[in-house]
LUMDREN-974652 format. One record per residue (C-alpha): x, y, z; residue number from 1; residue in three letters; chain. Coordinates in pm, whole numbers. Layout:
N
(pt (X Y Z) NUM 'ALA' 'A')
...
END
This chain:
309
(pt (8277 11534 2186) 1 'MET' 'A')
(pt (8498 11212 1990) 2 'THR' 'A')
(pt (8789 11239 2248) 3 'HIS' 'A')
(pt (8538 11291 2508) 4 'PHE' 'A')
(pt (8378 10922 2508) 5 'ILE' 'A')
(pt (8684 10768 2413) 6 'ILE' 'A')
(pt (8881 10919 2769) 7 'ARG' 'A')
(pt (8578 10830 2958) 8 'ARG' 'A')
(pt (8581 10512 2764) 9 'ILE' 'A')
(pt (8941 10434 2921) 10 'LYS' 'A')
(pt (8786 10585 3288) 11 'GLU' 'A')
(pt (8530 10271 3279) 12 'LEU' 'A')
(pt (8792 10045 3167) 13 'ILE' 'A')
(pt (8970 10154 3504) 14 'ILE' 'A')
(pt (8724 10101 3686) 15 'LEU' 'A')
(pt (8551 9780 3561) 16 'PHE' 'A')
(pt (8935 9632 3610) 17 'LYS' 'A')
(pt (9015 9779 3915) 18 'TYR' 'A')
(pt (8739 9877 4181) 19 'TYR' 'A')
(pt (8482 9746 4323) 20 'ASN' 'A')
(pt (8128 9777 4199) 21 'PHE' 'A')
(pt (7949 9669 4533) 22 'SER' 'A')
(pt (7673 9883 4685) 23 'THR' 'A')
(pt (7919 9874 5006) 24 'PHE' 'A')
(pt (8042 10173 5052) 25 'ARG' 'A')
(pt (8321 10199 5286) 26 'LYS' 'A')
(pt (8279 10606 5352) 27 'ASN' 'A')
(pt (8636 10736 5313) 28 'LYS' 'A')
(pt (8730 11036 5334) 29 'LYS' 'A')
(pt (8718 11272 5063) 30 'GLN' 'A')
(pt (9097 11270 4956) 31 'LEU' 'A')
(pt (9266 11439 4564) 32 'PHE' 'A')
(pt (9500 11124 4482) 33 'VAL' 'A')
(pt (9754 11151 4192) 34 'ALA' 'A')
(pt (9804 10825 4085) 35 'PHE' 'A')
(pt (10114 10672 3865) 36 'PHE' 'A')
(pt (10083 10327 3830) 37 'ASP' 'A')
(pt (10070 10007 3697) 38 'ASN' 'A')
(pt (9712 10026 3516) 39 'LYS' 'A')
(pt (9814 10293 3263) 40 'ARG' 'A')
(pt (10141 10472 3088) 41 'ASN' 'A')
(pt (10120 10780 3267) 42 'THR' 'A')
(pt (10486 10930 3041) 43 'PHE' 'A')
(pt (10816 11008 3196) 44 'GLY' 'A')
(pt (10977 11159 3502) 45 'LEU' 'A')
(pt (10851 11535 3408) 46 'THR' 'A')
(pt (10534 11480 3337) 47 'ASP' 'A')
(pt (10451 11300 3615) 48 'ARG' 'A')
(pt (10607 11575 3902) 49 'LEU' 'A')
(pt (10343 11872 3687) 50 'LYS' 'A')
(pt (10076 11611 3715) 51 'GLY' 'A')
(pt (10139 11574 4113) 52 'ALA' 'A')
(pt (10227 11912 4175) 53 'ILE' 'A')
(pt (9913 11991 3979) 54 'SER' 'A')
(pt (9660 11788 4149) 55 'LEU' 'A')
(pt (9801 11959 4467) 56 'TYR' 'A')
(pt (9716 12306 4449) 57 'ALA' 'A')
(pt (9403 12207 4286) 58 'PHE' 'A')
(pt (9306 12034 4652) 59 'SER' 'A')
(pt (9468 12325 4845) 60 'LYS' 'A')
(pt (9234 12521 4615) 61 'ILE' 'A')
(pt (8895 12273 4759) 62 'LYS' 'A')
(pt (9064 12218 5113) 63 'ASN' 'A')
(pt (9081 11852 5049) 64 'ALA' 'A')
(pt (9338 11667 5165) 65 'PRO' 'A')
(pt (9608 11526 4919) 66 'TYR' 'A')
(pt (9803 11185 4880) 67 'LYS' 'A')
(pt (10014 11088 4588) 68 'LEU' 'A')
(pt (10044 10708 4444) 69 'VAL' 'A')
(pt (10377 10696 4256) 70 'PHE' 'A')
(pt (10456 10304 4261) 71 'THR' 'A')
(pt (10515 10219 3883) 72 'TYR' 'A')
(pt (10827 10131 3796) 73 'PRO' 'A')
(pt (10924 10229 4118) 74 'PHE' 'A')
(pt (10801 10412 4415) 75 'ASP' 'A')
(pt (10904 10769 4454) 76 'LEU' 'A')
(pt (10988 10768 4809) 77 'SER' 'A')
(pt (11292 10582 4692) 78 'LEU' 'A')
(pt (11403 10904 4576) 79 'PHE' 'A')
(pt (11181 11245 4711) 80 'PHE' 'A')
(pt (11033 11198 5040) 81 'MET' 'A')
(pt (10745 11403 5205) 82 'PRO' 'A')
(pt (10887 11753 5318) 83 'ASN' 'A')
(pt (10615 12023 5427) 84 'GLN' 'A')
(pt (10317 11819 5384) 85 'TYR' 'A')
(pt (10290 11430 5420) 86 'GLU' 'A')
(pt (10135 11315 5039) 87 'TRP' 'A')
(pt (10211 10952 5120) 88 'LEU' 'A')
(pt (9926 10741 5146) 89 'ALA' 'A')
(pt (9864 10435 5400) 90 'ASN' 'A')
(pt (9651 10183 5245) 91 'GLU' 'A')
(pt (9311 10197 5434) 92 'ASN' 'A')
(pt (9301 10569 5364) 93 'GLU' 'A')
(pt (9217 10542 4926) 94 'ILE' 'A')
(pt (8877 10293 4880) 95 'SER' 'A')
(pt (8827 10090 4553) 96 'ASN' 'A')
(pt (8500 10111 4571) 97 'TYR' 'A')
(pt (8328 10302 4287) 98 'VAL' 'A')
(pt (8001 10432 4501) 99 'LEU' 'A')
(pt (8313 10596 4718) 100 'ASP' 'A')
(pt (8533 10719 4377) 101 'THR' 'A')
(pt (8525 10944 4109) 102 'LYS' 'A')
(pt (8786 10886 3852) 103 'LEU' 'A')
(pt (8953 11113 3628) 104 'LEU' 'A')
(pt (9181 11046 3338) 105 'ILE' 'A')
(pt (9295 11473 3231) 106 'VAL' 'A')
(pt (9608 11327 3064) 107 'GLN' 'A')
(pt (9629 11535 2757) 108 'GLY' 'A')
(pt (9407 11767 2859) 109 'GLU' 'A')
(pt (9352 12125 2887) 110 'ASN' 'A')
(pt (9204 12121 3206) 111 'GLY' 'A')
(pt (8859 12211 3258) 112 'LYS' 'A')
(pt (8682 11883 3288) 113 'ARG' 'A')
(pt (8923 11881 3599) 114 'LEU' 'A')
(pt (8841 12216 3750) 115 'LEU' 'A')
(pt (8482 12101 3640) 116 'ASN' 'A')
(pt (8475 11830 3876) 117 'SER' 'A')
(pt (8271 11909 4173) 118 'LYS' 'A')
(pt (8260 11541 4445) 119 'THR' 'A')
(pt (8221 11482 4784) 120 'LYS' 'A')
(pt (8387 11134 4700) 121 'LYS' 'A')
(pt (8762 11067 4692) 122 'GLN' 'A')
(pt (8879 11208 4328) 123 'LEU' 'A')
(pt (9116 10984 4172) 124 'HIS' 'A')
(pt (9336 11140 3930) 125 'VAL' 'A')
(pt (9562 11006 3630) 126 'TYR' 'A')
(pt (9703 11387 3536) 127 'ILE' 'A')
(pt (10043 11544 3320) 128 'ASN' 'A')
(pt (10005 11878 3281) 129 'ARG' 'A')
(pt (10120 12220 3441) 130 'ASP' 'A')
(pt (9775 12396 3522) 131 'TYR' 'A')
(pt (9925 12605 3739) 132 'LEU' 'A')
(pt (9865 12942 3517) 133 'PRO' 'A')
(pt (9447 12758 3453) 134 'LEU' 'A')
(pt (9464 12815 3821) 135 'LEU' 'A')
(pt (9580 13098 3891) 136 'ASN' 'A')
(pt (9369 13260 3602) 137 'GLU' 'A')
(pt (9061 13055 3752) 138 'THR' 'A')
(pt (9055 13141 4123) 139 'PHE' 'A')
(pt (9292 13445 4130) 140 'ASN' 'A')
(pt (9541 13240 4306) 141 'THR' 'A')
(pt (9938 13332 4268) 142 'ASN' 'A')
(pt (10076 12937 4316) 143 'PHE' 'A')
(pt (10455 12925 4193) 144 'GLU' 'A')
(pt (10553 12618 4063) 145 'TRP' 'A')
(pt (10925 12619 4319) 146 'ARG' 'A')
(pt (10749 12644 4614) 147 'GLU' 'A')
(pt (10466 12360 4582) 148 'LEU' 'A')
(pt (10798 12139 4498) 149 'PHE' 'A')
(pt (10939 12230 4783) 150 'TYR' 'A')
(pt (10636 12192 4968) 151 'GLU' 'A')
(pt (10646 11859 4880) 152 'LEU' 'A')
(pt (10906 11692 4811) 153 'PHE' 'A')
(pt (11286 11674 4943) 154 'LYS' 'A')
(pt (11555 11423 4885) 155 'PRO' 'A')
(pt (11605 11090 5069) 156 'THR' 'A')
(pt (11899 11060 5180) 157 'GLU' 'A')
(pt (12036 10812 4962) 158 'LYS' 'A')
(pt (11936 11105 4664) 159 'LEU' 'A')
(pt (12126 11354 4868) 160 'ASN' 'A')
(pt (12387 11203 4890) 161 'ALA' 'A')
(pt (12480 11120 4496) 162 'GLN' 'A')
(pt (12360 11524 4453) 163 'ILE' 'A')
(pt (12655 11627 4703) 164 'ASN' 'A')
(pt (12901 11373 4583) 165 'TYR' 'A')
(pt (12881 11507 4238) 166 'HIS' 'A')
(pt (12831 11905 4312) 167 'LEU' 'A')
(pt (13180 11793 4493) 168 'SER' 'A')
(pt (13329 11633 4172) 169 'ARG' 'A')
(pt (13252 11952 3986) 170 'ILE' 'A')
(pt (13388 12204 4340) 171 'ASN' 'A')
(pt (13211 12523 4106) 172 'SER' 'A')
(pt (12972 12735 3964) 173 'ASP' 'A')
(pt (12829 12534 3659) 174 'TYR' 'A')
(pt (12627 12566 3395) 175 'ILE' 'A')
(pt (12376 12271 3236) 176 'ALA' 'A')
(pt (12313 12152 2866) 177 'CYS' 'A')
(pt (12023 11893 2817) 178 'VAL' 'A')
(pt (12010 11745 2471) 179 'PHE' 'A')
(pt (11647 11485 2432) 180 'ARG' 'A')
(pt (11761 11323 2098) 181 'PHE' 'A')
(pt (11525 11043 2163) 182 'GLN' 'A')
(pt (11547 10745 1948) 183 'ALA' 'A')
(pt (11756 10940 1676) 184 'LEU' 'A')
(pt (12108 10795 1805) 185 'ILE' 'A')
(pt (11935 10451 1793) 186 'GLY' 'A')
(pt (11988 10405 2116) 187 'ASP' 'A')
(pt (11784 10485 2382) 188 'PHE' 'A')
(pt (11408 10348 2414) 189 'LYS' 'A')
(pt (11119 10530 2381) 190 'GLU' 'A')
(pt (10775 10428 2198) 191 'TYR' 'A')
(pt (10846 10416 1821) 192 'ASN' 'A')
(pt (11036 10745 1766) 193 'PHE' 'A')
(pt (11231 10707 1438) 194 'PRO' 'A')
(pt (11613 10646 1413) 195 'ILE' 'A')
(pt (11813 10838 1208) 196 'LEU' 'A')
(pt (12061 10695 921) 197 'PRO' 'A')
(pt (12411 10602 1050) 198 'SER' 'A')
(pt (12543 10866 903) 199 'GLY' 'A')
(pt (12250 11177 1037) 200 'GLU' 'A')
(pt (12341 11033 1341) 201 'GLN' 'A')
(pt (12733 11134 1315) 202 'GLN' 'A')
(pt (12599 11494 1179) 203 'ASP' 'A')
(pt (12363 11524 1469) 204 'LEU' 'A')
(pt (12637 11445 1768) 205 'ILE' 'A')
(pt (12902 11698 1522) 206 'LYS' 'A')
(pt (12668 11961 1562) 207 'THR' 'A')
(pt (12560 11941 1903) 208 'CYS' 'A')
(pt (12923 11906 2038) 209 'THR' 'A')
(pt (13005 12238 1818) 210 'GLU' 'A')
(pt (12684 12469 2032) 211 'VAL' 'A')
(pt (12819 12244 2336) 212 'LEU' 'A')
(pt (13186 12403 2274) 213 'CYS' 'A')
(pt (13079 12739 2194) 214 'SER' 'A')
(pt (12920 12727 2507) 215 'LEU' 'A')
(pt (13209 12637 2724) 216 'ARG' 'A')
(pt (13389 12913 2546) 217 'ALA' 'A')
(pt (13106 13162 2630) 218 'LYS' 'A')
(pt (13081 13151 2985) 219 'HIS' 'A')
(pt (13414 12990 3074) 220 'ASN' 'A')
(pt (13260 12752 3337) 221 'LEU' 'A')
(pt (13240 12376 3432) 222 'PRO' 'A')
(pt (12967 12253 3219) 223 'ILE' 'A')
(pt (12718 11917 3329) 224 'LEU' 'A')
(pt (12549 11761 3007) 225 'VAL' 'A')
(pt (12289 11492 3068) 226 'THR' 'A')
(pt (12102 11340 2756) 227 'SER' 'A')
(pt (11846 11037 2716) 228 'ASP' 'A')
(pt (12221 10915 2434) 229 'SER' 'A')
(pt (12489 10702 2575) 230 'PHE' 'A')
(pt (12668 10770 2244) 231 'THR' 'A')
(pt (12638 11113 2245) 232 'PHE' 'A')
(pt (12779 11128 2628) 233 'LEU' 'A')
(pt (13057 10922 2561) 234 'SER' 'A')
(pt (13120 11123 2270) 235 'HIS' 'A')
(pt (13182 11466 2449) 236 'ILE' 'A')
(pt (13284 11242 2792) 237 'SER' 'A')
(pt (13669 11310 2741) 238 'GLU' 'A')
(pt (13620 11703 2673) 239 'LEU' 'A')
(pt (13768 11952 2934) 240 'ASP' 'A')
(pt (13520 12061 3193) 241 'ASN' 'A')
(pt (13220 11840 3061) 242 'ILE' 'A')
(pt (13117 11685 3356) 243 'PHE' 'A')
(pt (12857 11377 3293) 244 'ILE' 'A')
(pt (12629 11189 3545) 245 'ILE' 'A')
(pt (12748 10794 3493) 246 'PRO' 'A')
(pt (12432 10561 3445) 247 'GLY' 'A')
(pt (12213 10380 3256) 248 'GLU' 'A')
(pt (11976 10588 3086) 249 'ILE' 'A')
(pt (11568 10440 3072) 250 'VAL' 'A')
(pt (11281 10636 3027) 251 'HIS' 'A')
(pt (11093 10545 3272) 252 'ILE' 'A')
(pt (10751 10533 3083) 253 'ASP' 'A')
(pt (10932 10267 2905) 254 'CYS' 'A')
(pt (11124 10056 3126) 255 'THR' 'A')
(pt (10926 9876 3389) 256 'TYR' 'A')
(pt (11164 9601 3552) 257 'ASN' 'A')
(pt (11520 9837 3648) 258 'ALA' 'A')
(pt (11701 9889 3952) 259 'ALA' 'A')
(pt (11675 10118 4163) 260 'GLU' 'A')
(pt (12004 10282 4051) 261 'ASP' 'A')
(pt (11888 10314 3707) 262 'VAL' 'A')
(pt (11607 10464 3799) 263 'TYR' 'A')
(pt (11801 10747 4012) 264 'MET' 'A')
(pt (11970 10866 3744) 265 'LYS' 'A')
(pt (11695 11097 3636) 266 'SER' 'A')
(pt (11696 11250 3972) 267 'PHE' 'A')
(pt (12044 11332 4010) 268 'ILE' 'A')
(pt (12016 11503 3669) 269 'ASP' 'A')
(pt (11683 11675 3731) 270 'PHE' 'A')
(pt (11833 11805 4065) 271 'MET' 'A')
(pt (12162 11858 3992) 272 'MET' 'A')
(pt (12088 12055 3649) 273 'CYS' 'A')
(pt (11841 12253 3928) 274 'SER' 'A')
(pt (12169 12376 4092) 275 'LYS' 'A')
(pt (12294 12483 3813) 276 'ALA' 'A')
(pt (12359 12880 3730) 277 'SER' 'A')
(pt (12181 12870 3448) 278 'LYS' 'A')
(pt (12054 12573 3195) 279 'ILE' 'A')
(pt (12029 12487 2864) 280 'TYR' 'A')
(pt (11842 12333 2652) 281 'ASN' 'A')
(pt (11975 12228 2333) 282 'ILE' 'A')
(pt (11749 12158 2001) 283 'VAL' 'A')
(pt (11733 12054 1658) 284 'THR' 'A')
(pt (11499 12027 1414) 285 'GLY' 'A')
(pt (11419 11664 1466) 286 'GLN' 'A')
(pt (11558 11706 1880) 287 'MET' 'A')
(pt (11258 11706 2146) 288 'TYR' 'A')
(pt (11221 11996 2275) 289 'SER' 'A')
(pt (11207 11917 2631) 290 'SER' 'A')
(pt (11015 12027 2933) 291 'GLU' 'A')
(pt (11267 11874 3137) 292 'PHE' 'A')
(pt (11532 12118 3195) 293 'PRO' 'A')
(pt (11218 12387 3206) 294 'LEU' 'A')
(pt (11072 12202 3522) 295 'TYR' 'A')
(pt (11430 12160 3668) 296 'ALA' 'A')
(pt (11446 12569 3611) 297 'ALA' 'A')
(pt (11183 12598 3802) 298 'LYS' 'A')
(pt (11304 12424 4105) 299 'VAL' 'A')
(pt (11503 12737 4225) 300 'ASN' 'A')
(pt (11412 12980 3974) 301 'ASN' 'A')
(pt (11740 12924 3718) 302 'VAL' 'A')
(pt (11734 13090 3436) 303 'PRO' 'A')
(pt (11646 12868 3146) 304 'PHE' 'A')
(pt (11675 12864 2779) 305 'GLU' 'A')
(pt (11681 12689 2504) 306 'ARG' 'A')
(pt (11870 12707 2183) 307 'ILE' 'A')
(pt (11708 12587 1837) 308 'ILE' 'A')
(pt (11999 12520 1622) 309 'ILE' 'A')
END
C-alpha cells in the first residue's frame, strides 16, 4: 500500500507540473503512449526498450494505437526509425489535458496495475520492464520480443553505416563479451555506485582479462568487447583478435548534454552484439548482471550465457 501511495504521489506531481487542469477537453483519440522524456528518470537504454515494447504489445491486445515519445536526453529517431509500425507522434496527437488522459508510472512494478487499467482516454505510461511473459500468460498471447522489436525499429542510415563499418572491420563470425562494472573502476558515472580501491580495481581487470582470453582460445573467433569502463577497454584493446567500438562511454540516464555521436555508441554496441554468434556477460559478485547483452541476444535469437566468476 505504501508503494502504491508513493507511486500515485509521483504521478500527481507530474500531472500538476505538466498537464492542464482546465475543464475544457480536446477529446483526442485514444492512444497508448510510452514516455521517456525529461519529466522523470527512466533508466538505461535496455530498460527503455523493454518498456516501449511491452506497452506496444499491450496496445495490440487492446486494439489501441501506440506512440513512443523518447526525447530525452536525445531523440530516439536519431538512431532507430519506425519500421513496420509508425510510432512517431505528431505534436498535436498527444493531449496534455487531464480530462483526456490517464497517467501511470509503472517503473519497477509487477505490471498488474497496467494490465488492470481500463480507460478510453489516452494512456500515458512511464515504463521500464519487460511484461511480455505476463501479457502472454494473462491474455494467452505468444508475443516474442524479437518480432515486436523489428515491427517497431530499424536503424537509421547513420547507425546502419556504423554497423556495416564495424562488421567489415571484424570481417568474420565473432562472439561478443559484455563487462558491466558500473562505477567499480572509477571511470564511469552512474548514480552513486561504489568505487573500488586502486589495488582491487587492478585485480578485477586482471581477472576479467583472463576470462576473456580463455573464451578467445575456446572459440577461436574474434571477440567484440563492450563495457562501461574505458579503463578496461583500453587495457584489452591491444590483445590479438579483440575488437572494441571506440568512443566515449556514458549512461543515458546520467548524461544529459552529450553529443549525438556519444549516445550513438550504445546503439552500435547493442546492434553489433545482436549480430554475434554468441553473447557472454561476464560478472563477478561485485559487477552488475546486465540485461543489455541478454536483450541484444533476443534481437536475433543469439545464444546467450552469463559467466559468474
